[in-house]
C-alpha positions as CSV (number, residue, x, y, z in Angstrom):
1,X,15.7,21.5,-10.4
2,X,19.4,22.5,-9.4
3,X,22.8,20.9,-9.4
4,X,22.1,18.1,-11.7
5,X,25.0,15.7,-11.5
6,X,25.8,12.1,-11.2
7,X,26.7,10.1,-8.2
8,X,26.0,6.9,-6.0
9,X,22.4,6.6,-4.9
10,X,22.1,7.2,-1.3
11,X,20.2,3.9,-0.9
12,X,21.6,1.1,-3.0
13,X,24.9,2.8,-4.1
14,X,24.3,2.3,-8.0
15,X,25.6,5.1,-10.1
16,X,22.3,7.5,-10.6
17,X,21.5,11.2,-11.4
18,X,21.2,13.4,-8.3
19,X,18.4,15.8,-9.2
20,X,18.5,17.6,-5.7
21,X,15.9,20.3,-5.5
22,X,16.5,22.0,-2.1
23,X,18.4,22.1,1.0
24,X,15.9,19.7,2.6
25,X,14.9,17.1,0.0
26,X,17.4,15.0,-2.1
27,X,15.8,13.9,-5.8
28,X,17.5,10.7,-7.2
29,X,16.9,8.9,-10.7
30,X,18.3,5.5,-10.1
31,X,18.3,2.6,-12.4
32,X,17.9,0.2,-9.4
33,X,15.6,1.9,-7.1
34,X,13.7,4.0,-9.5
35,X,12.9,7.8,-9.2
36,X,12.3,8.9,-5.6
37,X,12.9,11.8,-3.2
38,X,14.5,11.5,0.3
39,X,14.9,14.1,3.1
40,X,18.5,14.7,4.3
41,X,17.3,13.4,7.8
42,X,16.0,10.1,6.2
43,X,19.3,9.9,4.3
44,X,21.3,10.0,7.5
45,X,19.5,7.2,8.8
46,X,19.8,5.0,5.7
47,X,23.6,5.6,5.6
48,X,23.8,3.8,8.8
49,X,21.6,0.8,8.1
50,X,22.7,-2.5,7.6
51,X,19.7,-3.5,5.4
52,X,19.7,-0.9,2.9
53,X,18.1,-3.3,0.4
54,X,14.9,-3.2,2.2
55,X,14.5,0.5,1.4
56,X,15.5,0.0,-2.2
57,X,13.0,-2.9,-2.6
58,X,10.2,-0.5,-1.0
59,X,11.2,2.5,-3.3
60,X,11.3,0.0,-6.5
61,X,8.0,-1.3,-5.6
62,X,6.3,2.1,-5.3
63,X,7.9,2.9,-8.7
64,X,6.7,-0.2,-10.4
65,X,3.0,0.3,-8.9
66,X,3.1,3.8,-10.3
67,X,3.4,5.8,-7.1
68,X,5.8,8.7,-6.2
69,X,8.0,7.4,-3.6
70,X,9.0,10.3,-0.9
71,X,11.1,8.9,2.1
72,X,11.3,10.4,5.4
73,X,12.5,9.3,8.6
74,X,9.3,8.8,10.1
75,X,8.4,6.2,7.6
76,X,11.6,4.1,7.8
77,X,10.6,1.8,10.8
78,X,7.5,0.9,9.3
79,X,9.1,0.2,5.9
80,X,11.7,-1.9,7.5
81,X,9.4,-3.8,10.1
82,X,6.9,-4.6,7.0
83,X,9.5,-5.6,4.5
84,X,9.7,-9.3,3.3
85,X,12.9,-11.4,4.7
86,X,11.8,-15.0,4.3
87,X,12.3,-16.7,0.9
88,X,8.8,-17.6,0.6
89,X,7.8,-13.9,1.2
90,X,10.4,-12.8,-1.3
91,X,8.9,-14.9,-3.7
92,X,5.5,-13.7,-3.3
93,X,6.5,-10.0,-3.5
94,X,8.5,-10.5,-6.7
95,X,5.4,-12.0,-8.1
96,X,3.1,-9.3,-7.1
97,X,5.6,-6.7,-8.5
98,X,5.9,-8.7,-11.8
99,X,1.9,-8.6,-11.9
100,X,2.3,-4.6,-11.7
101,X,4.8,-4.3,-14.2
102,X,2.7,-6.5,-16.5
103,X,-0.3,-3.7,-16.5
104,X,-1.5,-2.6,-18.8
105,X,0.0,-4.8,-21.4
106,X,0.2,-8.3,-20.6
107,X,3.3,-10.3,-21.6
108,X,6.8,-11.1,-20.7
109,X,8.8,-8.8,-18.4
110,X,12.4,-8.3,-19.3
111,X,14.7,-8.2,-16.2
112,X,18.4,-7.6,-15.5
113,X,19.3,-9.2,-12.2
114,X,22.2,-7.0,-11.8
115,X,20.1,-3.9,-11.7
116,X,16.5,-5.3,-10.9
117,X,17.1,-7.3,-7.7
118,X,15.4,-4.7,-5.8
119,X,12.3,-5.8,-7.3
120,X,12.3,-8.9,-4.9
121,X,13.6,-7.0,-1.9
122,X,16.9,-9.2,-2.5
123,X,20.1,-8.0,-1.0
124,X,22.3,-8.9,-4.2
125,X,22.1,-10.5,-7.7
126,X,22.5,-14.0,-6.3
127,X,19.9,-14.0,-4.0
128,X,17.5,-12.6,-6.8
129,X,18.4,-15.2,-9.0
130,X,17.8,-18.0,-6.6
131,X,14.4,-16.6,-6.1
132,X,13.5,-16.6,-9.7
133,X,14.5,-20.1,-9.8
134,X,12.1,-20.9,-6.8
135,X,9.3,-19.3,-8.7
136,X,10.2,-21.2,-11.6
137,X,10.5,-24.4,-9.8
138,X,7.1,-23.9,-8.3
139,X,5.5,-23.3,-11.8
140,X,4.7,-19.6,-11.1
141,X,6.9,-18.1,-13.7
142,X,8.5,-19.3,-16.9
143,X,11.7,-17.5,-18.2
144,X,14.8,-17.9,-20.3
145,X,17.8,-18.6,-18.3
146,X,20.3,-16.1,-16.5
147,X,22.3,-13.7,-17.0
148,X,18.8,-11.9,-18.2
149,X,15.3,-12.9,-18.0
150,X,12.1,-12.6,-20.0
151,X,9.6,-13.6,-17.0
152,X,6.1,-14.6,-17.9
153,X,3.6,-15.3,-15.1
154,X,1.8,-18.8,-15.6
155,X,-1.6,-19.7,-14.9
156,X,-0.3,-21.1,-11.8
157,X,1.3,-17.9,-10.9
158,X,-1.9,-15.9,-11.5
159,X,-3.8,-18.2,-9.0
160,X,-1.1,-17.6,-6.5
161,X,-1.2,-13.9,-6.8
162,X,-5.1,-14.1,-6.2
163,X,-4.2,-16.2,-2.9
164,X,-1.8,-13.6,-1.9
165,X,-4.1,-10.8,-2.0
166,X,-6.7,-12.7,0.0
167,X,-4.4,-13.9,2.4
168,X,-3.2,-10.4,3.2
169,X,-6.4,-8.9,3.6
170,X,-7.7,-11.8,5.8
171,X,-4.9,-11.2,8.2
172,X,-5.2,-7.6,8.4
173,X,-5.8,-5.9,11.7
174,X,-6.6,-2.6,10.0
175,X,-9.8,-1.1,9.5
176,X,-10.0,2.0,7.2
177,X,-12.5,4.8,8.1
178,X,-13.9,7.1,5.2
179,X,-15.7,10.0,6.4
180,X,-15.9,14.0,5.9
181,X,-12.9,15.6,7.3
182,X,-14.4,18.5,8.7
183,X,-14.1,19.3,12.3
184,X,-17.7,19.2,12.9
185,X,-17.7,15.5,12.4
186,X,-14.6,14.7,14.7
187,X,-17.1,13.5,17.5
188,X,-18.7,10.9,15.2
189,X,-15.0,9.2,14.9
190,X,-13.7,9.9,18.4
191,X,-16.9,8.8,20.3
192,X,-18.6,6.4,17.9
193,X,-16.4,4.7,15.1
194,X,-12.9,4.6,16.7
195,X,-13.9,2.9,19.9
196,X,-16.2,0.5,18.3
197,X,-13.3,-0.6,16.0
198,X,-10.9,-1.1,18.7
199,X,-13.3,-3.0,21.0
200,X,-13.5,-5.7,18.1
201,X,-9.7,-5.8,18.0
202,X,-9.0,-3.9,15.1
203,X,-6.8,-0.6,14.6
204,X,-8.6,2.3,12.8
205,X,-6.8,4.1,9.8
206,X,-8.5,7.7,9.6
207,X,-7.3,9.0,6.1
208,X,-7.5,12.6,7.6
209,X,-5.3,12.2,10.4
210,X,-2.6,11.2,7.8
211,X,-2.3,14.8,6.0
212,X,0.7,14.9,3.4
213,X,-0.4,16.6,0.4
214,X,2.4,14.9,-1.8
215,X,1.3,11.3,-0.8
216,X,-2.3,11.5,0.5
217,X,-4.2,10.0,-2.8
218,X,-1.7,7.2,-3.4
219,X,-1.5,6.4,0.4
220,X,-5.6,6.4,0.6
221,X,-5.4,3.6,-1.8
222,X,-2.7,1.8,-0.3
223,X,-4.1,1.6,3.0
224,X,-7.4,0.6,1.6
225,X,-5.8,-2.3,-0.1
226,X,-4.0,-3.2,3.4
227,X,-7.2,-3.0,5.3
228,X,-9.6,-6.1,6.5
229,X,-12.8,-3.8,6.1
230,X,-13.8,-0.3,5.5
231,X,-16.4,2.0,7.4
232,X,-18.0,4.5,5.1
233,X,-19.8,7.4,7.2
234,X,-21.5,9.3,4.7
235,X,-23.0,11.9,6.9
236,X,-22.2,15.2,4.9
237,X,-22.3,13.2,1.9
238,X,-18.6,13.7,0.4
239,X,-17.9,12.2,-2.8
240,X,-14.4,11.3,-1.6
241,X,-16.3,8.8,0.8
242,X,-18.1,7.2,-1.9
243,X,-14.9,6.8,-4.0
244,X,-13.2,5.2,-1.1
245,X,-16.0,3.0,-0.4
246,X,-16.5,2.0,-4.0
247,X,-12.8,1.2,-4.3
248,X,-13.1,-1.1,-1.4
249,X,-15.9,-3.1,-2.8
250,X,-14.0,-3.5,-5.9
251,X,-11.4,-5.1,-3.9
252,X,-14.0,-7.5,-2.2
253,X,-13.7,-5.7,1.1
254,X,-16.6,-5.7,3.6
255,X,-17.9,-2.2,3.8
256,X,-20.1,-1.0,6.4
257,X,-22.3,2.0,5.6
258,X,-23.4,4.5,8.5
259,X,-25.1,7.8,8.4
260,X,-26.6,10.4,10.9
261,X,-30.5,9.6,10.7
262,X,-31.2,13.4,10.1
263,X,-29.2,13.0,7.0
264,X,-30.8,10.1,5.7
265,X,-32.7,11.5,2.8
266,X,-29.5,12.8,1.2
267,X,-28.1,9.3,0.6
268,X,-26.8,8.4,-2.9
269,X,-29.3,6.7,-4.8
270,X,-26.7,4.1,-6.1
271,X,-25.8,3.1,-2.5
272,X,-29.4,2.8,-1.0
273,X,-29.4,-1.0,-1.8
274,X,-26.7,-1.4,0.8
275,X,-27.9,-1.8,4.4
276,X,-26.9,1.5,6.4
277,X,-26.7,2.0,10.1
278,X,-28.7,5.1,10.5
279,X,-27.6,6.6,13.9
280,X,-29.2,9.0,16.4
281,X,-26.2,9.5,18.8
282,X,-22.5,8.3,19.0
283,X,-23.3,5.6,21.7
284,X,-25.9,4.1,19.5
285,X,-23.5,4.3,16.3
286,X,-20.6,2.4,18.6
287,X,-23.0,-0.1,19.6
288,X,-24.5,-1.1,16.4
289,X,-21.0,-1.2,14.8
290,X,-19.7,-3.6,17.5
291,X,-22.4,-5.9,16.5
292,X,-22.2,-5.7,12.8
293,X,-18.3,-6.0,13.0
294,X,-18.6,-8.9,15.2
295,X,-21.0,-10.8,13.2
296,X,-19.5,-10.1,9.8
297,X,-15.7,-10.0,10.2
298,X,-14.1,-13.4,11.2
């Protein structure tokens, strides 16, 4: 990397290391936000943003969840619109981030409010201290008192974490589509899967339509977690499709298995116990999916 220097973080203003690597991308190591990359175009947008702490919260959250945040201007609208703002939302998000920080070692998490208030998407240290007090009052965490904390999630806190995960999935309108990425399979999606999802009131997320070599693996996992259910069309039998379906099953998501009837004999042995829609044309696929989604997703 070139031109390593210290200066204010472009997002939160905290003194940080500027590890800029090109004329198009800034690379920062910030004690409050974490390690992240941001395009110059996104930087200019953030500089004029009144709610910079929401971007800081998103970056820190990505960091504690062991992802590599790369901020582009095209992502900012969604980051801002989906960020938590109400007190109960901030409490839930901080609880989830504490959970992430406790993996793989379960135990107290050391928190310095002045540097760590981005963990709760908070605007400042005072708001962060208030959110911690609310979590403590509800019995979700136990801790030492400010100015620093050693936070431990209580049994009630772990139960709340499980409730949050279930609530988020139950209200999601997204359906994740796992299928082979080759162009020869486009018709399956465009004429069968996509219209069936939309006809049942959901929004499809097709991984191959969101190409970004820096983000695609983490984005896939994140989008599966955000989804209400997953459709796995195993035609062509790509290993990635089976992986994505298996990950969804581990989260408790409903998985709809589909496959071209001509390819039925090649279905993986370990998944044959699951019901598959074996279709002969895209009209049949669409009709069967509409029936199955309507019957199983409430």
